[in-house]
VODREN-560863 format. One record per residue: y, z, x of N, C-alpha, C, O in turn. Coordinates in steps of 0.1 Angstrom, whole numbers, padded with zeros to 4 digits, always signed. Atoms other than C-alpha are relative to their C-alpha. Layout:
YZXYZXYZXYZX/...
This chain:
-0005-0011-0008-0124-0003-0808+0015+0000+0000+0021-0010+0003/-0014-0001+0000-0088+0009-0812+0006+0000+0014+0002+0007+0023/-0007+0001-0013-0065-0001-0783+0008+0013+0003+0015+0018-0006/-0008-0013-0003-0050+0029-0765+0015-0003+0000+0019-0013+0005/-0015+0001+0000-0013+0035-0771+0006+0000+0014+0001+0007+0022/-0007+0001-0013+0010+0025-0743+0013-0006-0003+0016-0012-0013/-0014+0006+0001+0046+0014-0737+0003-0007+0013+0001-0001+0024/-0004+0008-0012+0058-0013-0713+0015-0001+0001+0022-0006-0009/-0015+0000-0001+0094-0009-0700+0003-0008+0013-0001-0006+0024/-0006+0008-0011+0112-0035-0678+0013+0006+0005+0020+0013-0003/-0014-0005-0005+0142-0028-0656+0004-0010+0010-0004-0016+0018/-0005+0009-0010+0165-0049-0635+0003+0008+0013+0004+0020+0012/-0002-0007-0013+0171-0041-0598+0013+0008-0001+0023+0005-0007/-0011-0009+0000+0194-0012-0593-0001+0012-0010+0005+0022-0008/+0002-0011+0011+0183+0008-0624-0011+0009+0005-0021+0005+0009/+0010-0010-0004+0165+0040-0617-0006+0007-0012+0002+0012-0020/+0006-0006+0012+0140+0053-0643-0006+0013+0003-0013+0019-0006/+0008-0012-0004+0127+0083-0624+0002+0012-0009-0008+0018-0014/-0002-0011+0009+0143+0109-0646-0006-0002-0014-0013+0007-0019/+0006+0003+0014+0133+0092-0679-0015+0000+0001-0022+0004-0009/+0015+0001-0001+0098+0085-0666-0006+0014+0001-0017+0017-0005/+0005-0014-0001+0093+0122-0657+0000+0007-0013-0010+0013-0017/+0000-0007+0013+0104+0134-0691-0011-0006-0009-0017+0001-0016/+0011+0007+0009+0081+0108-0708-0014+0005+0003-0021+0009-0006/+0013-0005-0004+0051+0119-0688-0003+0014-0004-0014+0018-0006/+0002-0014+0004+0057+0155-0696-0001+0001-0015-0009+0010-0020/+0000-0001+0015+0063+0149-0733-0011-0008-0006-0017-0003-0017/+0011+0009+0005+0037+0121-0739-0010-0003+0010-0012-0015+0014/+0009+0003-0012+0010+0125-0712-0011-0009-0004-0017-0015+0005/+0011+0009+0003-0015+0105-0732+0004-0014-0003-0004-0022-0007/-0005+0013+0002+0007+0075-0736+0006-0006+0013+0017-0002+0017/-0005+0005-0013+0010+0055-0704+0013-0008-0001+0015-0015-0011/-0013+0007-0001+0044+0042-0694-0001-0010+0011-0001-0007+0023/+0001+0011-0010+0040+0008-0676+0014-0005+0003+0021-0010-0006/-0013+0004-0004+0071+0000-0656-0001-0013+0008-0009-0014+0017/+0000+0014-0006+0079-0036-0646+0014-0004+0004+0023-0004-0004/-0013+0005-0004+0108-0048-0625+0001-0015-0003-0008-0023-0001/-0002+0013+0003+0123-0080-0637+0014-0004+0006+0022+0004+0008/-0013+0005-0005+0152-0102-0624+0010-0001-0012+0006-0001-0023/-0010+0002+0010+0184-0105-0643-0002-0014-0007+0001-0015-0019/+0002+0013+0005+0176-0142-0648-0012+0001-0011-0011-0006-0021/+0011-0001+0009+0143-0132-0665+0000+0011-0010-0010+0013-0017/+0000-0012+0009+0153-0101-0684-0002-0003-0015-0009+0004-0022/+0002+0004+0014+0156-0118-0718-0014-0005-0002-0021-0002-0012/+0013+0006+0002+0124-0138-0713-0011+0011+0000-0021+0010-0007/+0010-0011-0001+0105-0106-0704-0002+0007-0014-0013+0011-0017/+0000-0006+0013+0114-0093-0738-0006-0009-0011-0015-0006-0018/+0004+0010+0011+0110-0124-0760-0015-0004+0002-0021-0008-0008/+0014+0005-0002+0076-0133-0744-0010+0011-0003-0022+0009-0004/+0009-0011+0003+0062-0098-0751-0005+0006+0013-0014+0015+0012/+0004-0006-0013+0058-0090-0714+0003+0015+0000-0005+0023+0005/-0004-0014+0001+0076-0057-0720+0005+0003-0015+0008-0006-0022/-0004-0004+0014+0084-0037-0752+0015+0003+0000+0022+0001-0010/-0014-0003-0002+0118-0025-0739+0004-0005+0014-0004-0007+0023/-0004+0003-0013+0140-0035-0710+0014+0006+0003+0023+0005-0006/-0013-0004-0005+0168-0019-0691+0007-0012+0006+0003-0016+0017/-0006+0013-0003+0191-0049-0688+0014+0002+0006+0021+0012+0004/-0013+0001-0004+0223-0058-0671+0008-0011-0007+0004-0022-0007/-0007+0009+0008+0248-0074-0693+0009-0010+0009+0012-0006+0020/+0001+0005+0014+0258-0101-0703-0015-0004-0003-0023-0007+0006/+0014+0003+0004+0226-0108-0723+0001-0006-0014+0009-0001-0023/+0001+0006+0013+0219-0131-0752-0008+0009-0009-0020+0010-0007/+0007-0010+0008+0210-0106-0779-0006-0006-0013-0010+0002-0022/+0006+0005+0012+0197-0130-0806-0014+0004-0001-0022+0003+0009/+0013-0005+0002+0166-0114-0820-0003+0013+0007-0014+0018+0007/+0002-0013-0007+0172-0082-0800+0009+0011-0005+0020+0008-0010/-0008-0012+0001+0185-0047-0805+0005+0003+0014-0002+0001+0024/-0005-0003-0013+0208-0035-0777+0008+0013-0002+0017+0015-0011/-0008-0012-0002+0222+0000-0768+0006-0001+0013+0000-0002+0024/-0007+0000-0012+0249+0001-0742-0002+0015+0006+0001+0024-0001/+0003-0013-0006+0241+0030-0718+0011+0005+0009+0017+0016+0007/-0010-0004-0010+0266+0031-0689+0006-0011+0007+0000-0022+0008/-0007+0010-0008+0291+0012-0667-0003+0002+0014-0006+0013+0019/+0002-0001-0014+0286+0004-0631+0012-0005+0008+0018-0015+0004/-0011+0004-0009+0313+0002-0604-0005-0011+0009-0016-0011+0014/+0003+0010-0009+0314-0029-0584+0005+0003+0014+0015+0010+0016/-0003-0003-0014+0315-0027-0546+0001-0013+0008-0006-0023+0005/+0000+0010-0010+0323-0050-0517-0010+0004+0011-0009+0015+0016/+0011-0004-0008+0292-0051-0495-0001-0010+0012-0003-0022+0009/+0000+0009-0011+0292-0066-0460-0004+0007+0013-0009+0018+0013/+0004-0005-0013+0285-0061-0423+0009+0012+0004+0020+0013+0000/-0008-0010-0006+0296-0030-0405+0011-0005+0009+0021+0003+0012/-0010+0006-0008+0316-0053-0383+0011-0006-0008+0021-0011-0002/-0010+0006+0009+0336-0065-0413+0012+0010-0002+0009+0022-0001/-0012-0009+0002+0372-0050-0418-0001+0010-0012+0005+0020-0012/+0001-0009+0011+0361-0034-0451-0006+0014+0005-0004+0024-0002/+0006-0013-0005+0343-0007-0429+0011+0010+0002+0008+0022+0002/-0011-0009-0004+0377+0008-0420+0007+0006-0011+0016+0015-0009/-0008-0005+0011+0389+0016-0455-0010+0007-0010-0022+0006-0009/+0008-0007+0010+0378+0039-0483-0003-0007-0013-0014-0006-0019/+0002+0008+0012+0382+0015-0512+0009-0013+0002+0017-0014+0011/-0006+0013-0001+0395-0020-0519+0005-0004-0014+0002+0002-0024/-0003+0007+0012+0412-0041-0545-0004-0015+0002-0008-0019+0013/+0003+0014-0001+0405-0077-0553+0009-0008+0009+0005-0018+0016/-0009+0007-0009+0436-0088-0535-0004+0002+0015-0001-0007+0023/+0004-0003-0014+0422-0072-0503-0011-0010+0004-0013-0012+0016/+0011+0009-0004+0394-0097-0505+0004-0015-0001-0004-0024+0000/-0005+0014+0000+0416-0128-0508-0003-0007+0013-0001-0001+0024/+0003+0008-0011+0405-0155-0485-0015+0002+0005-0019-0005+0014/+0014-0002-0003+0369-0141-0482-0009-0009-0008-0006-0012-0019/+0010+0006+0007+0338-0159-0492-0007+0010-0008-0014+0019-0003/+0005-0010+0008+0327-0139-0522-0013-0005-0006-0014-0016-0012/+0013+0003+0006+0290-0139-0533-0003+0011-0011+0000+0023-0008/+0003-0010+0011+0279-0122-0566-0014+0001-0003-0018+0008-0013/+0014-0001+0003+0242-0126-0565-0007+0005+0013-0006-0001+0024/+0005-0006-0012+0223-0103-0541-0014-0006+0003-0024+0002+0003/+0012+0007-0004+0196-0128-0531-0003+0004+0015+0007+0007+0022/+0002-0002-0015+0179-0123-0497+0009-0008+0009+0013-0003+0019/-0008+0008-0008+0198-0152-0484+0015+0004+0000+0021+0004+0011/-0014-0004+0001+0232-0139-0496+0002+0013+0008+0012+0015+0014/-0001-0013-0007+0225-0104-0482+0000-0003+0015+0007+0004+0023/+0001+0003-0015+0216-0119-0448+0013-0006+0004+0018-0004+0015/-0013+0006-0003+0248-0140-0449+0011+0011+0001+0019+0010+0011/-0010-0011-0001+0269-0109-0456-0003+0009+0012+0007+0015+0017/+0003-0008-0012+0251-0090-0429+0005-0005+0013+0008+0003+0022/-0006+0006-0012+0265-0114-0404+0015-0001-0001+0021-0008+0007/-0014+0000+0002+0300-0108-0417+0006-0014-0004+0018-0017-0002/-0005+0013+0003+0302-0144-0429+0004-0001-0015+0010-0010-0019/-0004-0001+0014+0307-0133-0466+0000+0014-0004-0004+0023+0003/-0001-0013+0006+0313-0104-0488-0007-0001-0014-0004-0009-0022/+0007-0001+0013+0289-0095-0517+0009+0009-0009+0013+0020-0006/-0007-0008+0010+0307-0083-0549-0011+0003-0010-0014-0005-0019/+0011-0004+0008+0279-0064-0567+0001+0014-0005+0009+0022+0000/+0000-0014+0005+0272-0033-0587-0004+0010+0011-0013+0006+0020/+0003-0010-0011+0270-0002-0565-0015+0003+0000-0020+0005+0011/+0014-0003+0000+0235+0004-0576-0009-0010+0007-0019-0007+0013/+0007+0011-0008+0224-0029-0561+0001+0003+0015-0008+0002+0022/-0002-0003-0015+0240-0020-0527-0008+0012+0004-0013+0012+0015/+0008-0012-0003+0223+0014-0528-0015-0004+0001-0022+0001+0010/+0014+0004+0000+0189-0001-0537-0004-0008+0012-0015-0005+0018/+0004+0009-0012+0189-0027-0509+0008+0004+0012+0011-0005+0020/-0009-0004-0011+0210-0007-0484-0007-0003+0013-0019-0002+0015/+0004+0003-0014+0208-0016-0447+0009+0008+0009+0021+0010+0006/-0008-0008-0010+0219+0003-0416+0011-0009+0006+0021-0003+0011/-0010+0008-0006+0239-0027-0405+0010-0005-0010+0018-0014-0007/-0010+0004+0010+0259-0030-0437+0007+0012-0006+0001+0023-0006/-0007-0010+0007+0285-0010-0456+0005-0005-0013+0006-0017-0015/-0006+0005+0013+0299-0011-0491+0012+0010-0003+0011+0021+0000/-0011-0007+0004+0332+0000-0505+0004-0003-0015+0003-0015-0019/-0003+0003+0014+0343+0004-0542+0012-0009-0001+0022-0008+0007/-0011+0009+0003+0366-0023-0555+0006+0005-0013+0001+0003-0024/-0006-0009+0011+0389-0003-0578+0004-0008-0013+0004-0003-0024/-0004+0008+0011+0401-0032-0600-0009-0011-0004-0006-0020-0012/+0010+0010+0004+0370-0053-0603-0006+0004-0013-0008+0016-0016/+0006-0003+0012+0354-0056-0637-0013+0008+0002-0021+0004+0011/+0012-0007-0001+0326-0031-0642-0011-0008-0007-0009-0018-0014/+0011+0006+0007+0291-0042-0652-0006+0011-0009-0004+0023-0007/+0006-0009+0010+0271-0026-0681-0015-0001+0000-0021-0012+0001/+0015-0001+0001+0235-0014-0682-0003+0004-0015+0003+0013-0020/+0004-0003+0013+0219-0014-0716-0015+0000-0002-0023-0003+0007/+0014+0000+0003+0185-0009-0733-0002-0009-0012+0004-0008-0022/+0002+0010+0010+0172-0038-0753-0015+0000-0004-0024+0003+0004/+0013+0002+0005+0141-0044-0774+0000-0010-0012+0011-0012-0018/+0001+0010+0010+0129-0070-0799+0001+0006-0014-0004+0017-0017/-0002-0005+0014+0140-0066-0836-0013+0001-0007-0015+0010-0015/+0012+0001+0008+0105-0075-0848-0012+0008+0007-0023+0007+0003/+0010-0008-0007+0086-0051-0824-0002+0013-0008+0007+0021-0009/+0003-0012+0008+0069-0024-0845-0007+0011+0008-0012+0020+0001/+0006-0011-0008+0056-0003-0816+0007+0013-0003+0019+0014+0000/-0007-0013+0003+0063+0033-0828+0005+0008+0012+0014+0016+0010/-0004-0007-0012+0067+0045-0792+0014-0004+0005+0020+0002+0014/-0013+0005-0004+0099+0025-0788+0010+0010-0003+0019+0014+0005/-0009-0010+0004+0118+0051-0808+0000+0012+0008+0010+0018+0011/+0002-0012-0008+0104+0079-0787+0007-0003+0014+0014+0007+0019/-0006+0002-0013+0116+0062-0754+0015+0000-0002+0022+0004+0007/-0015+0000+0002+0151+0056-0769+0005+0014-0001+0015+0018+0005/-0004-0014+0001+0152+0093-0777+0000+0007+0014+0009+0015+0016/+0000-0006-0014+0143+0102-0741+0012-0005+0008+0019+0003+0014/-0012+0005-0007+0170+0079-0727+0013+0006-0005+0022+0008+0002/-0012-0006+0006+0195+0094-0751+0001+0015+0002+0011+0021-0002/-0001-0015-0003+0187+0129-0740-0005+0009-0011-0002+0021-0011/+0005-0008+0010+0170+0141-0772-0011+0009+0005-0019+0005+0014/+0011-0009-0004+0148+0172-0767-0012-0003-0008-0012-0010-0018/+0013+0002+0007+0112+0173-0777+0001+0005-0015-0007+0000-0023/+0000-0006+0014+0121+0194-0808+0012-0005-0008+0013+0000-0020/-0012+0005+0008+0153+0175-0819-0003-0011-0009+0005-0014-0018/+0004+0011+0010+0134+0147-0837-0015+0000-0002-0022+0005+0007/+0015+0000+0002+0100+0141-0852-0006-0011+0009+0000-0020+0013/+0007+0009-0008+0074+0123-0832-0004-0013-0008-0002-0013-0021/+0004+0012+0007+0062+0088-0840-0011+0002-0010-0011-0003-0021/+0011-0002+0009+0030+0101-0856+0005+0007-0012+0001+0005-0023/-0005-0007+0012+0050+0125-0878+0008-0009-0009+0007-0008-0021/-0007+0009+0009+0073+0097-0890-0009-0009-0008-0005-0013-0019/+0010+0009+0007+0043+0075-0899-0009+0008-0010-0016+0001-0017/+0009-0007+0009+0025+0103-0917+0004-0001-0014+0016-0003-0017/-0003+0000+0014+0023+0103-0955+0006+0013-0004+0000+0024-0001/-0006-0013+0004+0047+0129-0969-0008+0007-0010-0014+0001-0019/+0008-0007+0010+0032+0157-0989+0006-0002-0014+0018-0005-0016/-0005+0002+0014+0034+0154-1027+0010+0010-0004+0009+0022+0000/-0011-0009+0004+0065+0169-1043-0006+0010-0010-0015+0007-0018/+0005-0010+0009+0058+0202-1061+0007-0001-0013+0019-0003-0015/-0005+0000+0013+0062+0202-1098+0007+0012-0004+0003+0023+0000/-0008-0012+0004+0088+0225-1113-0009+0009-0009-0017+0005-0017/+0008-0010+0008+0073+0257-1128+0003-0001-0015+0015-0003-0019/-0002+0000+0015+0067+0256-1166+0005+0013-0005+0003+0024+0001/-0005-0012+0006+0083+0281-1189-0012+0009-0002-0022+0005-0007/+0010-0010+0002+0063+0313-1190-0010+0001+0011-0018+0010+0011/+0009-0001-0011+0045+0306-1158+0004+0012+0009+0015+0016+0009/-0002-0010-0009+0042+0332-1131+0012-0004+0009+0012-0015+0015/-0012+0003-0009+0075+0335-1111+0012-0003-0008+0023-0003-0003/-0011+0002+0008+0097+0328-1141+0008+0013-0003+0001+0023-0005/-0007-0012+0001+0125+0353-1144+0000+0005-0015+0002-0003-0024/+0001-0005+0014+0120+0375-1175+0013+0001-0007+0024+0002-0001/-0012-0001+0008+0145+0375-1203+0006+0014+0000-0001+0024+0002/-0006-0013+0000+0171+0402-1204-0004+0008-0013-0006+0002-0023/+0004-0008+0012+0162+0431-1228+0008-0003-0012+0003-0003-0023/-0008+0003+0011+0192+0423-1250-0004-0013-0007-0004-0013-0020/+0004+0012+0006+0180+0388-1255-0013+0001-0007-0016-0005-0017/+0013-0003+0007+0145+0401-1264+0003+0006-0013-0004+0003-0023/-0003-0007+0013+0160+0424-1291+0006-0010-0010+0003-0009-0022/-0007+0009+0009+0182+0396-1305-0011-0009-0006-0009-0013-0018/+0011+0009+0005+0150+0375-1309-0008+0006-0011-0015-0001-0018/+0008-0007+0010+0134+0401-1331+0007+0001-0014+0001+0004-0024/-0007-0001+0013+0161+0400-1358-0003-0011-0010+0002-0011-0021/
């Protein structure tokens, strides 16, 4: 019995797949899209172990044996308690955070520490939005290095639906590229050129006909 076609996509915290998932379900309703959240620590393992076919990853990433497309940059923010001085400003620089205890991993323990104004988390804005709390605020850090979100998949993965998901992420319309089934189909045989004298051949000019009778 042939296994039903499906595609497994991983994503790291902060990445939103809603738009792409909606397009996929409208375009390929018979191909389930299994979505799996993975940690940044496990994002490479999820791919190399075969747990997922593709993964929306946060760089840096060891790309040995992987294809990678860079998608977009993320702004970093300072995230801390509403009682912290960052609440009073619209944005910050790294110099403004001098002397603060800076944490860069949004673990439950680190978030709790920042919530008590004992530290400042320096994380992508998408992380602060995903795990937002009423007792915390975040402000953009204008000169902090950005982070990059990319789409990765194994070089040796021959799942034909990978190319279709890449097309969805890149914004291709349903009619802008052939489907996986069409790409795998056997091309029709090339038509042989018409032989001389066959139907459809342009008739000789009358002068050429008269010359041939001499």
